[in-house]
Structures are given as C-alpha cells and as structure tokens.
N, CA and C atoms as an extended XYZ file, in Angstrom:
477
Properties=species:S:1:pos:R:3:atomname:S:1:resname:S:1:resid:I:1 pbc="F F F"
N        -0.344       30.604       -5.429 N   MET     1
C         0.813       30.586       -6.302 CA  MET     1
C         1.689       29.390       -5.975 C   MET     1
N         2.437       28.969       -6.943 N   ALA     2
C         3.345       27.836       -6.735 CA  ALA     2
C         4.486       28.269       -5.840 C   ALA     2
N         4.778       27.453       -4.868 N   LYS     3
C         5.843       27.766       -3.929 CA  LYS     3
C         7.035       26.872       -4.196 C   LYS     3
N         8.217       27.435       -4.127 N   LYS     4
C         9.441       26.655       -4.267 CA  LYS     4
C         9.732       26.015       -2.924 C   LYS     4
N         9.927       24.714       -2.951 N   GLN     5
C        10.180       23.992       -1.707 CA  GLN     5
C        11.667       23.708       -1.599 C   GLN     5
N        12.215       23.912       -0.416 N   GLN     6
C        13.606       23.580       -0.181 CA  GLN     6
C        13.707       22.079        0.011 C   GLN     6
N        14.786       21.502       -0.528 N   LYS     7
C        14.979       20.062       -0.416 CA  LYS     7
C        15.734       19.751        0.872 C   LYS     7
N        15.022       19.313        1.880 N   ASN     8
C        15.626       18.857        3.130 CA  ASN     8
C        15.303       17.399        3.287 C   ASN     8
N        16.283       16.549        3.005 N   SER     9
C        16.013       15.121        3.047 CA  SER     9
C        15.721       14.633        4.464 C   SER     9
N        16.199       15.360        5.494 N   GLY    10
C        15.945       14.951        6.865 CA  GLY    10
C        14.501       15.162        7.270 C   GLY    10
N        13.803       16.046        6.587 N   ASN    11
C        12.419       16.336        6.919 CA  ASN    11
C        11.432       15.514        6.096 C   ASN    11
N        11.908       14.776        5.138 N   THR    12
C        11.032       14.014        4.253 CA  THR    12
C        10.456       12.801        4.975 C   THR    12
N         9.144       12.645        4.876 N   ILE    13
C         8.462       11.489        5.456 CA  ILE    13
C         8.295       10.418        4.384 C   ILE    13
N         7.740       10.810        3.235 N   ALA    14
C         7.507        9.867        2.137 CA  ALA    14
C         7.466       10.622        0.822 C   ALA    14
N         7.832        9.918       -0.254 N   GLN    15
C         7.761       10.490       -1.590 CA  GLN    15
C         6.976        9.566       -2.500 C   GLN    15
N         6.337       10.153       -3.481 N   ASN    16
C         5.589        9.386       -4.472 CA  ASN    16
C         6.414        9.380       -5.764 C   ASN    16
N         7.353        8.451       -5.857 N   LYS    17
C         8.219        8.369       -7.027 CA  LYS    17
C         7.444        7.911       -8.256 C   LYS    17
N         6.391        7.171       -8.045 N   ARG    18
C         5.570        6.697       -9.156 CA  ARG    18
C         4.911        7.864       -9.896 C   ARG    18
N         4.550        8.920       -9.167 N   ALA    19
C         3.932       10.088       -9.789 CA  ALA    19
C         4.905       10.767      -10.744 C   ALA    19
N         6.190       10.803      -10.374 N   ARG    20
C         7.191       11.414      -11.243 CA  ARG    20
C         7.373       10.602      -12.523 C   ARG    20
N         7.142        9.307      -12.449 N   PHE    21
C         7.281        8.447      -13.619 CA  PHE    21
C         6.031        8.490      -14.502 C   PHE    21
N         4.858        8.476      -13.890 N   ASP    22
C         3.609        8.403      -14.641 CA  ASP    22
C         3.108        9.746      -15.155 C   ASP    22
N         3.528       10.850      -14.523 N   TYR    23
C         2.988       12.163      -14.862 CA  TYR    23
C         4.108       13.147      -15.163 C   TYR    23
N         3.752       14.126      -15.955 N   GLU    24
C         4.614       15.279      -16.178 CA  GLU    24
C         4.143       16.331      -15.177 C   GLU    24
N         4.969       16.628      -14.181 N   LEU    25
C         4.562       17.510      -13.093 CA  LEU    25
C         4.815       18.971      -13.462 C   LEU    25
N         3.817       19.807      -13.204 N   HIS    26
C         3.937       21.230      -13.536 CA  HIS    26
C         4.079       22.051      -12.260 C   HIS    26
N         3.026       22.677      -11.823 N   ASP    27
C         3.088       23.543      -10.642 CA  ASP    27
C         2.988       22.716       -9.370 C   ASP    27
N         3.770       23.105       -8.373 N   ARG    28
C         3.759       22.417       -7.078 CA  ARG    28
C         3.218       23.352       -6.007 C   ARG    28
N         2.493       22.762       -5.068 N   PHE    29
C         1.896       23.518       -3.982 CA  PHE    29
C         2.171       22.816       -2.664 C   PHE    29
N         2.184       23.585       -1.605 N   GLU    30
C         2.350       23.055       -0.253 CA  GLU    30
C         1.003       23.136        0.447 C   GLU    30
N         0.542       22.008        0.971 N   ALA    31
C        -0.752       21.966        1.640 CA  ALA    31
C        -0.590       21.361        3.024 C   ALA    31
N        -1.319       21.903        3.980 N   GLY    32
C        -1.367       21.304        5.301 CA  GLY    32
C        -2.320       20.125        5.273 C   GLY    32
N        -2.251       19.278        6.298 N   MET    33
C        -3.128       18.105        6.361 CA  MET    33
C        -3.828       18.059        7.707 C   MET    33
N        -5.080       17.640        7.683 N   VAL    34
C        -5.828       17.422        8.913 CA  VAL    34
C        -5.639       15.952        9.281 C   VAL    34
N        -4.951       15.699       10.404 N   LEU    35
C        -4.621       14.338       10.815 CA  LEU    35
C        -5.118       14.061       12.222 C   LEU    35
N        -5.252       12.787       12.537 N   GLN    36
C        -5.564       12.363       13.897 CA  GLN    36
C        -4.254       12.020       14.598 C   GLN    36
N        -4.310       11.885       15.915 N   GLY    37
C        -3.106       11.652       16.699 CA  GLY    37
C        -2.360       10.395       16.327 C   GLY    37
N        -3.070        9.285       16.110 N   TRP    38
C        -2.405        8.034       15.776 CA  TRP    38
C        -1.724        8.123       14.422 C   TRP    38
N        -2.261        8.965       13.511 N   GLU    39
C        -1.663        9.121       12.195 CA  GLU    39
C        -0.317        9.839       12.286 C   GLU    39
N        -0.234       10.818       13.150 N   VAL    40
C         1.021       11.550       13.321 CA  VAL    40
C         2.093       10.619       13.879 C   VAL    40
N         1.723        9.774       14.836 N   LYS    41
C         2.678        8.822       15.392 CA  LYS    41
C         3.146        7.832       14.325 C   LYS    41
N         2.238        7.392       13.470 N   SER    42
C         2.612        6.481       12.392 CA  SER    42
C         3.517        7.174       11.377 C   SER    42
N         3.264        8.446       11.120 N   LEU    43
C         4.120        9.195       10.200 CA  LEU    43
C         5.533        9.325       10.755 C   LEU    43
N         5.646        9.546       12.059 N   ARG    44
C         6.977        9.622       12.677 CA  ARG    44
C         7.723        8.298       12.524 C   ARG    44
N         6.990        7.192       12.503 N   ALA    45
C         7.601        5.875       12.324 CA  ALA    45
C         7.787        5.531       10.840 C   ALA    45
N         7.296        6.381        9.945 N   GLY    46
C         7.482        6.167        8.514 CA  GLY    46
C         6.543        5.151        7.900 C   GLY    46
N         5.385        4.932        8.488 N   LYS    47
C         4.439        3.928        7.982 CA  LYS    47
C         3.385        4.583        7.092 C   LYS    47
N         3.835        5.072        5.932 N   VAL    48
C         2.933        5.765        5.012 CA  VAL    48
C         3.305        5.415        3.570 C   VAL    48
N         2.274        5.363        2.706 N   GLN    49
C         2.464        5.144        1.278 CA  GLN    49
C         1.615        6.148        0.505 C   GLN    49
N         2.214        6.726       -0.527 N   LEU    50
C         1.508        7.706       -1.363 CA  LEU    50
C         1.352        7.233       -2.805 C   LEU    50
N         1.567        5.961       -3.076 N   VAL    51
C         1.704        5.480       -4.443 CA  VAL    51
C         0.519        5.857       -5.333 C   VAL    51
N        -0.683        5.587       -4.950 N   ASP    52
C        -1.844        5.867       -5.795 CA  ASP    52
C        -2.669        7.037       -5.273 C   ASP    52
N        -2.046        7.974       -4.606 N   SER    53
C        -2.807        9.056       -4.000 CA  SER    53
C        -3.019       10.206       -4.983 C   SER    53
N        -4.186       10.796       -4.895 N   TYR    54
C        -4.539       11.927       -5.733 CA  TYR    54
C        -5.493       12.833       -4.955 C   TYR    54
N        -5.751       14.012       -5.507 N   VAL    55
C        -6.561       15.017       -4.828 CA  VAL    55
C        -7.868       15.209       -5.586 C   VAL    55
N        -8.976       15.245       -4.830 N   ILE    56
C       -10.276       15.582       -5.424 CA  ILE    56
C       -10.785       16.853       -4.752 C   ILE    56
N       -11.716       17.516       -5.417 N   PHE    57
C       -12.306       18.742       -4.893 CA  PHE    57
C       -13.792       18.528       -4.697 C   PHE    57
N       -14.250       18.813       -3.464 N   LYS    58
C       -15.664       18.650       -3.137 CA  LYS    58
C       -16.072       19.784       -2.213 C   LYS    58
N       -17.142       20.471       -2.560 N   ASN    59
C       -17.686       21.577       -1.761 CA  ASN    59
C       -16.642       22.646       -1.463 C   ASN    59
N       -15.798       22.959       -2.432 N   GLY    60
C       -14.797       24.001       -2.252 CA  GLY    60
C       -13.643       23.611       -1.342 C   GLY    60
N       -13.444       22.318       -1.124 N   GLU    61
C       -12.350       21.843       -0.281 CA  GLU    61
C       -11.568       20.782       -1.041 C   GLU    61
N       -10.294       20.627       -0.682 N   ALA    62
C        -9.436       19.628       -1.305 CA  ALA    62
C        -9.307       18.427       -0.373 C   ALA    62
N        -9.391       17.228       -0.929 N   TRP    63
C        -9.316       15.987       -0.155 CA  TRP    63
C        -8.295       15.060       -0.785 C   TRP    63
N        -7.474       14.433        0.031 N   LEU    64
C        -6.449       13.498       -0.424 CA  LEU    64
C        -7.005       12.080       -0.339 C   LEU    64
N        -7.053       11.389       -1.483 N   LEU    65
C        -7.544       10.015       -1.552 CA  LEU    65
C        -6.394        9.078       -1.905 C   LEU    65
N        -6.469        7.868       -1.433 N   GLY    66
C        -5.536        6.834       -1.833 CA  GLY    66
C        -4.258        6.759       -1.025 C   GLY    66
N        -4.039        7.683       -0.118 N   SER    67
C        -2.843        7.575        0.724 CA  SER    67
C        -3.131        6.562        1.831 C   SER    67
N        -2.103        5.873        2.256 N   GLN    68
C        -2.286        4.846        3.276 CA  GLN    68
C        -1.329        5.106        4.429 C   GLN    68
N        -1.881        5.318        5.607 N   ILE    69
C        -1.098        5.473        6.831 CA  ILE    69
C        -1.448        4.286        7.719 C   ILE    69
N        -0.492        3.390        7.887 N   SER    70
C        -0.726        2.172        8.668 CA  SER    70
C        -0.613        2.472       10.152 C   SER    70
N        -1.552        1.985       10.961 N   PRO    71
C        -1.472        2.229       12.406 CA  PRO    71
C        -0.338        1.428       13.039 C   PRO    71
N         0.217        1.956       14.097 N   LEU    72
C         1.265        1.251       14.833 CA  LEU    72
C         0.659        0.084       15.615 C   LEU    72
N         1.462       -0.915       15.892 N   GLN    73
C         0.995       -2.048       16.694 CA  GLN    73
C         0.651       -1.607       18.109 C   GLN    73
N         1.357       -0.583       18.593 N   SER    74
C         1.136       -0.115       19.961 CA  SER    74
C        -0.004        0.888       20.070 C   SER    74
N        -0.750        1.110       18.979 N   ALA    75
C        -1.869        2.052       19.013 CA  ALA    75
C        -2.962        1.534       19.944 C   ALA    75
N        -3.629        2.447       20.565 N   SER    76
C        -4.679        2.082       21.504 CA  SER    76
C        -5.826        1.375       20.784 C   SER    76
N        -6.460        0.452       21.455 N   THR    77
C        -7.529       -0.340       20.842 CA  THR    77
C        -8.869        0.390       20.806 C   THR    77
N        -9.004        1.497       21.552 N   HIS    78
C       -10.302        2.177       21.536 CA  HIS    78
C       -10.405        3.203       20.404 C   HIS    78
N        -9.381        3.307       19.564 N   PHE    79
C        -9.457        4.149       18.373 CA  PHE    79
C        -9.895        3.307       17.188 C   PHE    79
N       -10.744        3.883       16.351 N   VAL    80
C       -11.108        3.229       15.106 CA  VAL    80
C       -10.134        3.754       14.059 C   VAL    80
N        -9.220        2.900       13.615 N   THR    81
C        -8.190        3.332       12.678 CA  THR    81
C        -8.549        2.869       11.274 C   THR    81
N        -8.641        3.825       10.364 N   ASP    82
C        -8.895        3.539        8.962 CA  ASP    82
C        -7.675        4.012        8.175 C   ASP    82
N        -6.799        3.102        7.743 N   PRO    83
C        -5.555        3.493        7.093 CA  PRO    83
C        -5.740        4.259        5.783 C   PRO    83
N        -6.858        4.040        5.090 N   THR    84
C        -7.043        4.677        3.783 CA  THR    84
C        -8.129        5.748        3.803 C   THR    84
N        -8.379        6.328        4.942 N   ARG    85
C        -9.448        7.322        5.012 CA  ARG    85
C        -9.098        8.561        4.189 C   ARG    85
N       -10.110        9.301        3.791 N   THR    86
C        -9.927       10.530        3.035 CA  THR    86
C        -9.493       11.632        3.998 C   THR    86
N        -8.400       12.310        3.669 N   ARG    87
C        -7.853       13.342        4.554 CA  ARG    87
C        -8.003       14.715        3.906 C   ARG    87
N        -8.397       15.683        4.710 N   LYS    88
C        -8.608       17.035        4.213 CA  LYS    88
C        -7.269       17.751        4.058 C   LYS    88
N        -7.120       18.461        2.942 N   LEU    89
C        -5.929       19.273        2.701 CA  LEU    89
C        -6.275       20.735        2.925 C   LEU    89
N        -5.342       21.468        3.495 N   LEU    90
C        -5.553       22.879        3.814 CA  LEU    90
C        -4.775       23.738        2.825 C   LEU    90
N        -5.520       24.471        1.998 N   LEU    91
C        -4.924       25.357        1.000 CA  LEU    91
C        -5.589       26.720        1.069 C   LEU    91
N        -4.900       27.731        0.552 N   LYS    92
C        -5.508       29.051        0.458 CA  LYS    92
C        -6.565       29.015       -0.650 C   LYS    92
N        -7.558       29.886       -0.528 N   GLN    93
C        -8.669       29.895       -1.483 CA  GLN    93
C        -8.186       30.128       -2.909 C   GLN    93
N        -7.214       31.004       -3.072 N   ARG    94
C        -6.674       31.304       -4.399 CA  ARG    94
C        -6.021       30.044       -5.007 C   ARG    94
N        -5.292       29.302       -4.181 N   GLU    95
C        -4.662       28.068       -4.651 CA  GLU    95
C        -5.713       27.008       -4.980 C   GLU    95
N        -6.738       26.918       -4.134 N   LEU    96
C        -7.825       25.955       -4.371 CA  LEU    96
C        -8.506       26.198       -5.716 C   LEU    96
N        -8.874       27.432       -5.985 N   THR    97
C        -9.575       27.725       -7.240 CA  THR    97
C        -8.667       27.475       -8.438 C   THR    97
N        -7.388       27.815       -8.317 N   ARG    98
C        -6.459       27.589       -9.426 CA  ARG    98
C        -6.309       26.092       -9.728 C   ARG    98
N        -6.142       25.299       -8.675 N   LEU    99
C        -6.007       23.851       -8.861 CA  LEU    99
C        -7.291       23.229       -9.397 C   LEU    99
N        -8.418       23.672       -8.865 N   GLN   100
C        -9.699       23.100       -9.292 CA  GLN   100
C        -9.975       23.417      -10.758 C   GLN   100
N        -9.704       24.642      -11.173 N   GLU   101
C        -9.917       25.009      -12.580 CA  GLU   101
C        -8.983       24.223      -13.495 C   GLU   101
N        -7.727       24.076      -13.066 N   ALA   102
C        -6.756       23.356      -13.894 CA  ALA   102
C        -7.092       21.872      -13.977 C   ALA   102
N        -7.594       21.292      -12.885 N   SER   103
C        -7.900       19.862      -12.901 CA  SER   103
C        -9.143       19.550      -13.736 C   SER   103
N        -9.979       20.536      -13.976 N   GLU   104
C       -11.156       20.331      -14.812 CA  GLU   104
C       -10.807       20.315      -16.289 C   GLU   104
N        -9.591       20.766      -16.639 N   GLN   105
C        -9.150       20.704      -18.024 CA  GLN   105
C        -8.838       19.262      -18.394 C   GLN   105
N        -8.921       18.974      -19.680 N   LYS   106
C        -8.707       17.595      -20.140 CA  LYS   106
C        -7.246       17.179      -19.932 C   LYS   106
N        -7.064       16.036      -19.300 N   GLY   107
C        -5.731       15.470      -19.146 CA  GLY   107
C        -4.987       15.887      -17.895 C   GLY   107
N        -5.508       16.835      -17.129 N   TYR   108
C        -4.817       17.294      -15.927 CA  TYR   108
C        -5.428       16.675      -14.678 C   TYR   108
N        -4.574       16.405      -13.715 N   THR   109
C        -5.005       15.900      -12.419 CA  THR   109
C        -4.090       16.499      -11.353 C   THR   109
N        -4.461       16.322      -10.109 N   VAL   110
C        -3.638       16.803       -8.999 CA  VAL   110
C        -3.220       15.584       -8.186 C   VAL   110
N        -1.908       15.391       -8.033 N   VAL   111
C        -1.379       14.223       -7.329 CA  VAL   111
C        -0.518       14.671       -6.163 C   VAL   111
N        -0.444       13.814       -5.152 N   ALA   112
C         0.435       14.067       -4.007 CA  ALA   112
C         1.819       13.532       -4.363 C   ALA   112
N         2.851       14.362       -4.217 N   THR   113
C         4.206       13.938       -4.573 CA  THR   113
C         5.081       13.681       -3.361 C   THR   113
N         4.668       14.170       -2.191 N   GLY   114
C         5.495       13.921       -1.017 CA  GLY   114
C         4.871       14.433        0.267 C   GLY   114
N         5.363       13.902        1.380 N   LEU   115
C         5.002       14.364        2.721 CA  LEU   115
C         6.291       14.733        3.433 C   LEU   115
N         6.259       15.821        4.184 N   TYR   116
C         7.452       16.236        4.909 CA  TYR   116
C         7.059       17.043        6.143 C   TYR   116
N         8.022       17.183        7.048 N   TRP   117
C         7.827       17.975        8.266 CA  TRP   117
C         8.256       19.402        7.992 C   TRP   117
N         7.464       20.345        8.431 N   LYS   118
C         7.843       21.753        8.419 CA  LYS   118
C         7.642       22.210        9.854 C   LYS   118
N         8.746       22.298       10.573 N   GLU   119
C         8.768       22.476       12.015 CA  GLU   119
C         8.027       21.294       12.639 C   GLU   119
N         6.910       21.509       13.316 N   HIS   120
C         6.176       20.408       13.940 CA  HIS   120
C         4.936       20.004       13.145 C   HIS   120
N         4.756       20.580       11.956 N   LEU   121
C         3.574       20.324       11.153 CA  LEU   121
C         3.886       19.391        9.985 C   LEU   121
N         2.897       18.615        9.584 N   VAL   122
C         3.032       17.743        8.422 CA  VAL   122
C         2.491       18.494        7.214 C   VAL   122
N         3.304       18.569        6.176 N   LYS   123
C         2.897       19.229        4.937 CA  LYS   123
C         2.885       18.209        3.814 C   LYS   123
N         1.963       18.399        2.891 N   CYS   124
C         1.838       17.525        1.726 CA  CYS   124
C         2.164       18.353        0.491 C   CYS   124
N         3.127       17.883       -0.294 N   GLU   125
C         3.433       18.562       -1.551 CA  GLU   125
C         2.542       17.961       -2.622 C   GLU   125
N         1.749       18.804       -3.255 N   ILE   126
C         0.885       18.341       -4.335 CA  ILE   126
C         1.306       19.049       -5.614 C   ILE   126
N         1.035       18.413       -6.732 N   ALA   127
C         1.452       18.974       -8.008 CA  ALA   127
C         0.349       18.812       -9.042 C   ALA   127
N         0.261       19.795       -9.902 N   LEU   128
C        -0.624       19.723      -11.051 CA  LEU   128
C         0.090       18.867      -12.090 C   LEU   128
N        -0.549       17.811      -12.555 N   ALA   129
C         0.140       16.836      -13.390 CA  ALA   129
C        -0.665       16.509      -14.636 C   ALA   129
N         0.072       16.174      -15.683 N   LYS   130
C        -0.539       15.718      -16.925 CA  LYS   130
C         0.042       14.345      -17.219 C   LYS   130
N        -0.804       13.383      -17.526 N   GLY   131
C        -0.373       12.006      -17.732 CA  GLY   131
C         0.580       11.857      -18.907 C   GLY   131
N         1.618       11.052      -18.701 N   LYS   132
C         2.571       10.754      -19.777 CA  LYS   132
C         2.044        9.573      -20.582 C   LYS   132
N         2.402        9.559      -21.860 N   GLN   133
C         2.086        8.396      -22.676 CA  GLN   133
C         3.251        7.417      -22.595 C   GLN   133
N         3.045        6.207      -23.092 N   GLU   134
C         4.038        5.144      -22.939 CA  GLU   134
C         5.388        5.519      -23.548 C   GLU   134
N         5.364        6.143      -24.719 N   HIS   135
C         6.638        6.487      -25.357 CA  HIS   135
C         7.381        7.568      -24.575 C   HIS   135
N         6.655        8.455      -23.891 N   ASP   136
C         7.298        9.461      -23.045 CA  ASP   136
C         7.984        8.816      -21.852 C   ASP   136
N         7.354        7.790      -21.287 N   LYS   137
C         7.937        7.087      -20.143 CA  LYS   137
C         9.224        6.384      -20.552 C   LYS   137
N         9.215        5.753      -21.742 N   ARG   138
C        10.423        5.071      -22.219 CA  ARG   138
C        11.545        6.072      -22.461 C   ARG   138
N        11.205        7.214      -23.003 N   GLU   139
C        12.214        8.245      -23.265 CA  GLU   139
C        12.812        8.772      -21.962 C   GLU   139
N        11.983        8.962      -20.960 N   ALA   140
C        12.476        9.426      -19.663 CA  ALA   140
C        13.393        8.383      -19.035 C   ALA   140
N        13.057        7.110      -19.212 N   GLU   141
C        13.892        6.038      -18.679 CA  GLU   141
C        15.244        5.990      -19.383 C   GLU   141
N        15.252        6.191      -20.713 N   LYS   142
C        16.505        6.227      -21.466 CA  LYS   142
C        17.385        7.390      -21.008 C   LYS   142
N        16.777        8.554      -20.815 N   ASP   143
C        17.537        9.718      -20.343 CA  ASP   143
C        18.138        9.463      -18.975 C   ASP   143
N        17.380        8.858      -18.091 N   ARG   144
C        17.875        8.576      -16.741 CA  ARG   144
C        19.041        7.586      -16.793 C   ARG   144
N        18.924        6.544      -17.632 N   ASP   145
C        20.001        5.576      -17.770 CA  ASP   145
C        21.252        6.218      -18.363 C   ASP   145
N        21.073        7.106      -19.354 N   TRP   146
C        22.214        7.769      -19.960 CA  TRP   146
C        22.912        8.673      -18.952 C   TRP   146
N        22.165        9.391      -18.143 N   GLN   147
C        22.772       10.254      -17.116 CA  GLN   147
C        23.564        9.417      -16.119 C   GLN   147
N        23.032        8.281      -15.740 N   ARG   148
C        23.720        7.382      -14.811 CA  ARG   148
C        25.018        6.852      -15.427 C   ARG   148
N        24.950        6.439      -16.698 N   GLU   149
C        26.130        5.920      -17.388 CA  GLU   149
C        27.183        7.019      -17.571 C   GLU   149
N        26.733        8.206      -17.893 N   LYS   150
C        27.648        9.344      -18.059 CA  LYS   150
C        28.371        9.642      -16.750 C   LYS   150
N        27.635        9.554      -15.641 N   GLN   151
C        28.236        9.782      -14.312 CA  GLN   151
C        29.282        8.716      -14.011 C   GLN   151
N        29.006        7.470      -14.350 N   ARG   152
C        29.980        6.387      -14.135 CA  ARG   152
C        31.251        6.617      -14.948 C   ARG   152
N        31.087        6.984      -16.217 N   LEU   153
C        32.244        7.235      -17.069 CA  LEU   153
C        33.065        8.408      -16.550 C   LEU   153
N        32.402        9.427      -16.101 N   PHE   154
C        33.077       10.622      -15.579 CA  PHE   154
C        33.883       10.273      -14.324 C   PHE   154
N        33.308        9.447      -13.448 N   GLN   155
C        34.017        9.059      -12.228 CA  GLN   155
C        35.191        8.158      -12.556 C   GLN   155
N        35.055        7.271      -13.562 N   LYS   156
C        36.120        6.354      -13.936 CA  LYS   156
C        37.317        7.123      -14.501 C   LYS   156
N        37.066        8.196      -15.258 N   ASP   157
C        38.127        8.989      -15.853 CA  ASP   157
C        38.910        9.778      -14.827 C   ASP   157
N        38.308       10.133      -13.727 N   HIS   158
C        38.944       10.976      -12.718 CA  HIS   158
C        39.647       10.188      -11.618 C   HIS   158
N        39.739        8.902      -11.728 N   ARG   159
C        40.424        8.119      -10.693 CA  ARG   159
C        41.887        8.021      -10.933 C   ARG   159
C-alpha cells in the first residue's frame, strides 16, 4: 500500500526534482536499498544524483537503475567502485506485485523521487508515474510562476 511520508528536510539525502517535472506522480512507496559501505559514506557526504533513475523488475525483484553515487576521494583503493551500478530495492511482495502490474500498463513507469535517512537506514521513495506531455509541462510551469507571483504580491501588501 502507498505510505504517507513525513517531510523531514534534515533527513533528506537527495531529491529527483526532474521526475516531478517530467511525470505526473501517483502512488508513492518507501523502499529499502542494498548498499555497500563506501556508498553509505558517499551518501552521508551528499554525493548522489537521481536525475535519470528508474525502477525495473526482474525475477520478482525491484532494481534501481540510473542513480549515481560518486565515491569519496578518501575511499580505499582495494574496493572496486562502480558509481552507476544497479542497486536492489527492498519492498514487500504485495507492493512489488502492485508496482509491477501497474508498470506493465501503457504509459506508466516507476521512478525514484528521493533518498532519505530513516533512523540509520537509507530509504528510497519511489513513485508510480505517468509521463506528462509538453503542454502539461508548460501549464505546470505557468501555475508555479503564478503561485510565486501571488506570494510576492501578498507579502508586498502586508508590509
């Protein structure tokens, strides 16, 4: 089932703002990630990008593709570091089947929208998404600009 996530900006590692622009996001899920030690250290330093990341399903498991975790300069040389390796996502079976069935429908995909800390664990927020068309993107941009302008006018009136 879709879980409501609390917004704690102090726990946020990275966000995929491009996904919010390119896709209409529907249901959101919280997934654990299988990481190596050097990746966790890089995440603590904020060296991660989720811009083109998406989720694929293979053999009944979810995998995160396209995310990039850059190794630290101080990382040990005897580790083989692959910044763009495929990382396994940990979901409940019910969530896996729901996402997999929905992603097989025309126009739907599963994208990573953010990474955050939940206590000492790294969690990945993924969302079921449907691609926006160009005119939808322009309309969303107009709405965002109007909200910003409205906020400016409101603040100017109250001074």
